[in-house]
Structure formats: structure tokens, C-alpha cells
C-alpha positions as CSV (number, residue, x, y, z in Angstrom):
1,M,55.3,63.6,89.3
2,L,57.5,60.7,88.5
3,Q,60.2,61.0,85.9
4,N,62.0,58.2,84.1
5,F,65.7,58.7,83.8
6,P,67.5,57.4,80.7
7,A,69.3,54.1,81.1
8,V,73.0,54.1,81.6
9,T,75.1,51.6,79.7
10,Y,78.2,50.4,81.4
11,S,80.8,47.7,81.1
12,P,82.5,45.9,84.0
13,W,86.1,46.7,84.4
14,Q,88.7,44.1,85.1
15,P,92.0,45.2,86.7
16,S,95.0,44.5,84.5
17,Q,98.7,44.3,85.2
18,N,99.3,47.9,84.2
19,D,96.7,49.2,86.6
20,S,98.7,48.8,89.8
21,Y,97.3,51.9,91.3
22,F,93.8,50.6,91.2
23,K,94.9,47.1,92.4
24,S,96.2,48.7,95.6
25,L,92.8,50.1,96.5
26,P,90.8,47.8,98.8
27,C,87.5,48.6,97.0
28,A,88.8,47.7,93.6
29,S,87.1,44.5,92.6
30,P,85.6,43.0,89.4
31,G,82.1,44.2,88.6
32,M,82.8,47.7,89.7
33,V,81.8,50.5,87.3
34,V,84.8,52.6,86.4
35,Y,85.2,55.8,84.4
36,K,88.9,55.8,83.7
37,K,91.1,58.5,82.2
38,S,94.8,58.8,81.9
39,Q,96.8,60.7,84.5
40,Q,93.8,61.4,86.8
41,R,93.2,60.6,90.4
42,P,90.2,58.3,91.1
43,Y,87.6,58.6,93.8
44,L,84.5,56.5,94.8
45,L,81.0,57.6,94.2
46,T,78.1,55.5,95.6
47,L,74.6,55.9,94.0
48,K,71.5,54.5,95.5
49,F,68.3,54.2,93.4
50,D,65.1,53.9,95.5
51,R,61.6,52.8,94.5
52,R,60.4,56.3,95.2
53,Y,62.0,57.5,92.0
54,H,61.9,54.2,90.0
55,A,58.6,52.5,90.6
56,T,59.1,49.9,87.9
57,G,62.3,48.3,89.1
58,P,63.7,46.9,92.4
59,R,66.0,48.8,94.7
60,R,69.5,48.8,93.4
61,Q,72.9,50.0,94.6
62,A,76.0,50.5,92.5
63,T,79.5,51.9,93.1
64,I,81.0,54.0,90.4
65,F,84.7,54.6,90.2
66,C,85.2,58.2,88.9
67,T,88.2,60.4,88.3
68,D,88.8,64.1,88.7
69,R,90.9,66.3,86.5
70,R,93.2,68.2,88.9
71,H,96.5,69.8,88.4
72,P,99.2,68.3,90.6
73,Q,100.7,70.7,93.1
74,G,104.1,69.6,94.2
75,R,107.1,71.4,95.6
76,N,108.2,72.6,92.1
77,S,104.8,73.9,91.1
78,K,104.8,77.7,90.7
79,K,101.8,79.5,92.1
80,R,100.7,82.7,90.4
81,E,101.1,85.6,92.7
82,A,99.0,88.6,92.2
83,V,101.2,91.6,91.2
84,Q,100.0,94.6,93.2
85,Q,99.5,97.6,91.0
86,N,98.9,100.2,93.7
87,V,99.2,100.0,97.5
88,D,97.4,102.2,100.0
89,L,99.5,104.8,101.8
90,P,100.5,103.8,105.4
91,P,97.8,104.9,107.9
92,V,98.6,107.6,110.4
93,L,98.0,106.3,113.9
94,P,96.1,108.7,116.3
95,K,98.1,110.2,119.1
96,K,95.2,110.1,121.5
97,K,95.2,106.3,121.5
98,K,97.6,103.6,122.4
99,K,99.4,101.8,119.6
100,P,98.1,98.3,118.6
101,Y,100.0,95.3,119.9
102,P,102.2,93.6,117.3
103,M,100.9,90.3,118.5
104,P,97.2,89.6,119.1
105,L,96.2,90.2,122.8
106,K,94.7,86.7,123.0
107,K,98.0,85.0,122.2
108,I,99.8,87.2,124.8
109,Q,97.2,86.2,127.5
110,Q,97.5,82.5,126.6
111,A,101.3,82.6,126.9
112,S,101.0,84.4,130.3
113,R,98.5,81.8,131.6
114,A,100.9,79.0,130.5
115,D,103.8,80.6,132.3
116,K,101.7,81.2,135.4
117,K,100.6,77.6,135.4
118,L,104.1,76.3,135.3
119,A,105.1,78.7,138.0
120,E,102.3,77.5,140.3
121,M,103.6,73.9,139.7
122,G,107.2,75.0,140.5
123,I,108.4,74.0,137.1
124,E,111.3,75.9,135.7
125,K,110.7,77.8,132.5
126,K,112.6,76.6,129.5
127,L,114.5,79.4,127.9
128,E,116.4,79.3,124.6
129,P,119.1,81.8,123.4
130,P,119.0,84.7,123.6
131,K,116.1,84.7,126.1
132,N,118.4,83.0,128.6
133,G,121.2,85.5,128.3
134,L,123.4,83.6,125.8
135,L,124.3,84.7,122.3
136,V,122.9,83.2,119.1
137,P,126.1,82.2,117.2
138,D,124.3,82.3,113.8
139,L,123.3,86.0,114.3
140,I,126.7,87.3,115.2
141,P,127.8,87.8,111.6
142,V,124.4,89.4,110.8
143,A,125.0,91.9,113.6
144,Y,128.4,92.9,112.1
145,E,126.9,93.2,108.6
146,V,124.2,95.5,110.0
147,L,126.7,97.7,111.8
148,D,128.8,98.0,108.6
149,A,125.8,98.8,106.6
150,W,124.7,101.4,109.2
151,K,128.0,103.2,108.8
152,L,127.7,103.2,105.0
153,L,124.1,104.4,105.2
154,I,125.0,107.5,107.3
155,K,128.1,108.3,105.2
156,G,126.2,108.0,101.9
157,L,123.2,109.9,103.0
158,A,125.3,112.8,104.3
159,Q,127.1,113.0,101.0
160,L,123.9,112.9,98.9
161,L,122.4,115.8,100.9
162,H,125.0,118.1,99.3
163,Y,123.2,117.6,96.0
164,V,119.6,116.6,96.8
165,P,117.7,119.4,98.6
166,V,115.5,118.4,101.6
167,H,112.9,120.7,103.1
168,A,111.4,120.3,106.6
169,C,108.5,122.0,108.2
170,S,109.3,124.1,111.3
171,E,106.0,123.4,112.9
172,C,105.4,119.7,112.3
173,S,107.4,116.6,111.4
174,E,106.7,116.7,107.6
175,I,109.6,116.7,105.2
176,H,109.7,117.0,101.4
177,V,112.5,116.0,99.0
178,A,112.4,118.4,96.0
179,Q,113.7,121.8,94.9
180,S,110.9,123.5,96.7
181,G,108.3,122.5,99.3
182,H,104.9,121.2,98.3
183,D,101.6,123.1,98.6
184,I,99.6,120.3,100.2
185,Q,97.6,121.6,103.2
186,D,98.2,119.0,105.8
187,C,100.2,120.7,108.4
188,L,99.3,119.7,112.0
189,G,101.5,122.2,113.8
190,T,100.4,124.5,116.6
191,T,99.9,127.6,114.3
192,N,98.4,125.8,111.3
193,S,95.2,127.7,111.5
194,S,96.9,131.0,110.8
195,R,98.6,129.4,107.8
196,R,95.5,127.6,106.5
197,S,97.4,124.3,107.1
198,F,100.3,125.2,104.7
199,H,103.7,124.1,105.8
200,S,106.4,126.5,107.0
201,W,109.4,125.1,105.1
202,V,113.0,125.4,106.2
203,K,116.2,123.6,105.1
204,G,116.2,120.0,106.3
205,S,119.1,117.9,107.7
206,I,120.0,114.2,107.9
207,N,118.1,113.8,111.1
208,D,114.9,114.7,109.2
209,V,115.5,111.9,106.7
210,L,117.0,109.3,109.0
211,I,115.0,109.7,112.2
212,P,117.4,109.2,115.2
213,I,115.9,106.5,117.5
214,E,118.2,106.2,120.5
215,S,118.3,103.7,123.4
216,Y,120.1,103.4,126.7
217,H,123.3,101.2,126.5
218,M,123.4,98.6,129.3
219,Y,126.3,96.4,130.2
220,D,123.9,93.7,131.5
221,P,120.4,93.9,130.0
222,F,119.2,91.3,132.6
223,G,120.7,93.3,135.5
224,T,119.3,96.2,137.5
225,R,116.7,98.2,135.7
226,I,117.3,101.9,134.9
227,K,115.6,104.2,137.4
228,H,114.6,107.7,136.9
229,E,117.3,109.0,139.2
230,T,120.1,106.9,137.6
231,R,119.2,107.6,133.9
232,F,122.2,110.0,133.5
233,N,124.6,107.2,134.4
234,Y,123.9,105.4,131.1
235,D,124.9,106.5,127.5
236,R,122.3,107.1,124.8
237,I,123.3,105.5,121.5
238,P,121.3,104.6,118.3
239,A,118.9,101.7,118.9
240,V,120.3,99.8,115.9
241,V,123.8,100.0,117.3
242,E,122.6,98.8,120.8
243,L,120.8,95.9,119.2
244,C,124.0,94.9,117.3
245,I,126.0,95.1,120.6
246,Q,123.7,92.8,122.4
247,A,123.7,90.5,119.4
248,G,127.4,89.9,119.7
249,V,129.3,93.0,118.3
250,D,132.3,94.0,120.4
251,L,132.5,97.8,120.2
252,P,135.3,99.6,122.0
253,G,134.0,101.8,124.7
254,Y,130.7,100.0,125.0
255,P,131.3,96.7,126.7
256,S,128.6,94.1,127.2
257,R,128.4,91.1,129.5
258,R,128.8,87.8,127.7
259,R,127.4,85.0,129.8
260,T,128.6,81.4,129.8
261,K,125.8,80.0,131.9
262,P,122.1,80.5,131.1
263,I,119.6,82.4,133.2
264,R,117.0,80.4,135.1
265,M,113.4,81.5,135.6
266,I,110.2,80.3,137.2
267,G,107.4,82.3,135.7
268,K,108.4,85.9,135.7
269,K,110.9,85.5,138.6
270,V,114.6,85.1,137.9
271,I,116.0,82.4,140.2
272,D,119.6,82.4,138.9
273,I,121.1,85.4,137.0
274,G,124.7,84.4,137.5
275,G,125.4,87.1,140.0
276,L,125.6,90.9,139.6
277,V,128.7,92.1,137.9
278,E,129.9,95.7,138.0
279,E,130.1,97.5,134.7
280,H,133.5,98.0,133.3
281,R,134.0,101.7,132.6
282,P,135.5,102.3,129.2
283,S,139.1,103.6,129.2
284,V,138.9,105.1,125.7
285,D,137.0,108.2,124.5
286,T,133.6,107.0,123.5
287,S,132.8,110.1,121.5
288,S,135.4,109.1,118.8
289,V,134.0,105.6,118.7
290,I,130.4,106.5,118.3
291,M,131.1,109.3,115.8
292,D,130.9,107.1,112.8
293,L,127.7,105.4,114.1
294,D,125.7,108.6,114.8
295,T,124.2,111.2,112.5
296,H,125.4,114.1,114.6
297,R,127.3,116.6,112.5
298,S,127.7,114.0,109.7
299,F,126.8,116.6,107.1
300,E,130.0,118.6,108.1
301,R,132.2,115.5,108.5
302,F,131.7,114.2,105.0
303,A,132.7,116.5,102.1
304,P,130.6,116.6,98.9
305,P,131.6,113.9,96.4
306,L,132.2,114.5,92.7
307,E,129.1,114.8,90.6
308,S,130.0,111.8,88.5
309,E,130.1,109.6,91.7
310,V,126.7,110.6,92.9
311,P,124.7,107.8,91.2
312,R,127.1,105.2,92.5
313,I,126.9,106.5,96.0
314,A,123.1,106.6,95.8
315,Q,123.0,103.0,94.8
316,E,125.4,101.9,97.6
317,T,123.3,103.9,100.1
318,I,120.0,102.3,99.1
319,D,121.6,98.9,99.2
320,A,122.9,99.7,102.7
321,Y,119.4,100.8,103.7
322,E,117.9,97.5,102.6
323,K,120.7,95.6,104.4
324,V,120.0,97.4,107.6
325,K,116.3,96.8,107.4
326,W,116.8,93.1,106.6
327,G,119.3,92.7,109.4
328,V,117.2,94.5,112.0
329,T,114.2,92.4,111.0
330,R,116.2,89.2,111.5
331,L,117.7,90.2,114.8
332,M,114.4,91.3,116.3
333,K,112.9,87.9,115.7
334,K,115.2,86.6,118.4
335,Y,116.3,89.6,120.6
336,T,113.7,91.4,122.6
337,V,113.1,95.1,121.9
338,K,110.5,97.1,123.8
339,A,108.7,100.3,122.6
340,C,106.4,102.6,124.4
341,G,102.8,102.3,123.3
342,Y,102.3,106.1,123.4
343,C,105.6,107.8,122.4
344,S,108.6,106.9,120.2
345,E,110.8,105.7,123.1
346,V,112.6,102.4,122.4
347,H,114.6,100.2,124.8
348,V,116.7,97.2,123.7
349,G,116.4,94.5,126.3
350,P,114.0,92.0,128.0
351,C,112.1,94.8,129.9
352,G,111.9,98.5,129.6
353,H,113.4,101.1,131.9
354,N,111.7,103.1,134.7
355,A,112.6,106.6,133.5
356,K,109.6,108.9,133.8
357,L,110.0,110.6,130.4
358,C,106.8,109.9,128.6
359,G,104.7,113.0,127.9
360,E,102.1,111.7,125.5
361,F,98.5,110.7,125.9
362,K,97.4,110.2,129.6
363,H,101.0,110.4,130.9
364,Q,99.6,111.8,134.2
365,W,97.9,108.6,134.9
366,R,101.1,106.7,134.5
367,D,103.3,109.2,136.4
368,G,105.3,109.7,133.3
369,K,106.2,106.1,132.9
370,H,106.2,104.4,129.5
371,G,103.7,101.8,128.5
372,W,106.1,99.1,127.3
373,Q,105.1,96.6,124.7
374,D,106.9,94.5,122.0
375,A,108.4,96.8,119.3
376,T,108.1,96.5,115.6
377,V,110.8,97.0,113.0
378,D,109.3,100.4,111.9
379,E,109.6,101.6,115.5
380,V,113.3,100.7,115.7
381,F,114.1,101.7,112.1
382,P,111.3,104.0,111.0
383,P,110.8,104.4,107.2
384,N,109.6,108.1,107.5
385,Y,107.4,108.2,104.4
386,V,107.4,111.3,102.2
387,W,105.5,112.3,99.0
388,H,107.0,110.9,95.9
389,V,107.9,113.6,93.3
390,R,108.2,112.6,89.7
391,D,109.8,115.9,88.6
392,P,111.8,117.5,91.4
393,K,112.2,120.7,89.4
394,G,108.6,120.9,88.3
395,T,105.6,122.6,89.8
396,P,104.9,121.9,93.5
397,L,102.5,119.2,94.6
398,R,98.9,120.5,95.1
399,S,96.2,119.5,97.6
400,A,93.6,119.0,94.8
401,L,95.7,116.1,93.4
402,K,96.6,114.6,96.8
403,R,94.9,111.3,96.2
404,F,96.9,110.7,93.0
405,Y,100.3,111.1,94.6
406,G,102.3,108.2,96.0
407,K,104.7,107.9,98.9
408,A,108.1,106.3,99.6
409,P,110.6,106.1,102.5
410,A,112.6,109.3,102.7
411,V,115.9,107.5,102.2
412,V,114.5,105.8,99.0
413,E,113.3,109.1,97.7
414,V,116.6,110.8,98.2
415,C,118.5,108.0,96.6
416,M,116.1,107.8,93.6
417,Q,116.5,111.5,92.9
418,A,120.2,111.0,93.0
419,G,120.2,108.3,90.3
420,A,119.7,105.0,92.1
421,Q,117.4,102.2,90.9
422,I,114.1,101.9,92.7
423,P,113.5,98.5,94.4
424,H,110.4,96.8,93.1
425,K,108.7,96.5,96.4
426,Y,108.4,100.3,96.7
427,K,106.9,100.9,93.2
428,P,103.3,100.0,94.1
429,M,103.2,102.6,96.9
430,M,104.8,105.3,94.7
431,R,101.9,104.9,92.2
432,L,104.1,105.3,89.1
433,D,101.5,104.1,86.7
434,I,98.9,106.7,87.6
435,V,98.5,109.6,85.2
436,L,98.1,112.9,87.0
437,P,95.1,114.8,85.8
438,E,94.6,118.5,85.7
439,S,93.1,120.3,88.7
440,E,89.8,120.7,86.9
441,E,89.7,117.0,85.9
442,S,90.5,115.6,89.3
443,R,86.9,115.7,90.5
444,L,85.8,113.7,87.4
445,A,88.5,111.0,87.8
446,V,87.4,107.6,89.2
447,V,89.9,106.0,91.6
């Protein structure tokens, strides 16, 4: 059925002197139909009328110059970012499965094929600092800031634990920051069936709050790899400290080789390492040097502060925690850190060690060797999430209201209960805006 469309009236537009934008267009010519509005961007729209739809008139073609009302988006335009109200709790990775790669496997394979292709052609691989053994000058001040913040974090946390009670489960790795332990039945210990998955609470320490992740200290990370028989010849220090040393920090008692000539590689083979240099044995007592950088016996070394100074120390501690996390994230973007895909072992360097110390899933198939892969920030500086307690002196947390509780890093929870201000990025995970219902009402609540 044919339908006659209403006639459209139009007037030809002639470009004037003020319409310089339209004059610059190659299609702008007299006789063109234009719908023009101020401060709008034009575009062309071509309409063709065929005799199939208009049987009474000849075939015509017209070009209409239209505009679209769009908001300009420049560099200074502010985009509205969605404010997250609540964030899901971090997932617990299964122990009977390897950790996911931080980088997609497809990209890893593409990079490996590119290196292999260059090696087959005999082309030397281009390496930039610190991949070629040289230091990155811009990251040396960052390494010193991280080391100073690490010292302040250990000192402040040891002082706060004199006032903020911490409970740890003797059967699993769960900890709780409150006057008493919670009643949530989520213990995964060996004897949890006899306790109906209730935790067995004991007094916690600083190592329960700030998980000690240690790494072997190497004088030359590009030198000879650590073997299982020679593992006792190397000192174990915190991974954060070892990362700072390799980034340019000169720590007495823990020397590191500073190259002046870059390393040369073809594929995965090193063709010029600059020669092997024997490690200089420290002439000073390393125990006194590493004492301020380790959590060992820190609770006894630092006396309890005055009660009036606790809020200030808590704020300095949480600021140091954020500084360490920021610095480690920035250093790991350049310096290589390896982590085992099955256990919590970490090695700072271009390749992992050969010590056979892995006892996790399918370690018999690997003869106890670690499954090395690129590490993440949470593996080098773990947050150690704990349940957030709104009233530390109130009733213990219950399993019936488990889905209404939030979590926060253990250091953040300790500092918050000591009087520090909560950073905004942790508030969505702590679920501060959720009203806790009664136990009888929890099954009727819609989440």
C-alpha cells in the first residue's frame, strides 16, 4: 500500500562570512539543505526518494546538512565516576589449584614467541633498566621512602598492639581484632570437626597482623642461582627490604652489585653478564642492622606509648602502610619479583631459586621445586583481610549475620580501632552503611 509523505519545505542556505566552519567543508555549496543550530557539530545525511515510494514524481536526490547536539569532551571535562557503595569480599583461592597468572597466558606466549624469533635470527634482545642489570635513577628515592616507611610501620604497629588486642586461631591462619574472638564458624584447621568449625583463639602477635614474607638476599641477582645445597649460604630478609636493596638502597651488611655496563641477551641466553664477581662478606654484625627492619621481637623492643599519643601513632602507622603499598607497587612495575604458584614463597630477582622447599599441591611431581611466575603486590605485601568490628567491646560476631559483615586489612583495622581516620578506598569493603539486623530477621533481609 502506497503512502504519501507530507511535503517538506526548505530554503537554500548561502554561506556567509561568519560561517567559516561550513566554508571549510568540501561539500558545502549553495543549494544544499541545512538545518543549522548554534554550537553544534554538523554532519551530512543523504536521502534518496525512489519511484517505488513516490509514484507521482520523478526520482530525486537531496543532501541535507544536519547537526547533532553533543556535549564536548575535552581534557578538562569531568566524567562522573560511579561511587561504589559496597564491594565484595576478596575471594579465597583454592589450595588444590595453581594461582592464576597476573598477566594473561596469551600475552606471555606472544612475548615468548617474539623472543624466540629474534633468537633464531641472531638478533640481540633489547633490554632497558633494570632488566639489563642497571638501576633506574628515578626509583632510587622511592626505594628509600619505602624503607623508611617500613621501619615506621613496624614500630607503630608494635606500639599499638599494647592497646589494641589481637586474637589468632591456633589451628588456622584466622585473626580477629577485638576484645574477644568472634563466633563465626569458618575454621579450616585440622581439628575443626571436633570444634564444629569454631576457632581456638589465643593471643596474637605482630606477625599475625603483618605477615612476614621473606626472600633470599643475593649480591648479584643475575649471577649463579641458589641451589638446594647452597641455600644456607644466603640470608633471609623481608622481601620488601630486598626489593629496596635491589632498587638502589645501600644497606650496611647487605651489599649489592651495581653494574656500570648492561647485560646482553639473545633470547633467554645471557651472552655478556660482565663476569662473575665474588660476594663481599659483610664486616659488621648484620643482626643489628636488620633488627629495625624485621618484626622479630619488635613487641618487646618498643615500649607502650602514652595513651594520649595513641591516635597520633595510629595515623602515622596507617600513612606508613599506604606509603609502603604505593612504593612496592611502583617498584614492582620495573623490578622483577617471582612468586610460587602453589605456596607463599617469594624471590626478588629475574628468576627464582632452585631450593626444593615447596610442600603444597602436587609438590611430589615437581620434586619439591617451586612453580615460579610473576608476583603480584598482594603476594609481596599481603593485606591479610580480617572481619571489620564496629563495636570492639560489643557482642562477638555471629555466623548468622556473616553476609552483613565487612572486611578490611588487618593493619587498617588495628589503626582504626586506635583512633586513625579510615581511607576512603577501604570503606566500601567494610560495609559501613549496612544496618545489621537481628538473627531472626537475617533470613528475611534482601541483599
